[in-house]
C-alpha positions, 0 to 999 in steps of 0.5 A: 218163251217170249221175247219179253220173258227172255229180256226180263230174265236177262235183266234179272241175271244182270242185276244179280251179278252186278249187285256185289260190284256196287255193294263193295264201295270203299270209303276215302282214306281222308275220312279216317283222321276225322273219325279219330278227331271225333273220338275224344269228344266221346270221352267223359267231360273233364272236371274243372280241377283236371283242366286247372291242373293241366293248365298248371302242368302246361305252364311248368312245361311238364311231360310224360311221367312227371306231368302225370304225377303232377296232375295226380297230386294236384287233383288230390289236393284240389279234391281235398280242399273241396272236401274241407270246404264242404265239411265246414 
């Protein structure tokens, strides 16, 4: 076996053994919150009624179950008003 063949074999063996070490790179932990911030943008766009009801709930200082109930009733009233307008 020639010297060139031995060097080529050694280089190939080195690449095969070193490849898994290079493939296992870990992402920095700081990127995780950025991914979480992008997730809400993927959700459906909120309707104007939903945004308006949220603003009203904020103004009243509602939280938790009270806020959820208020927003639900508010959206029903606004969709009912929109339906009444379409009927006329």
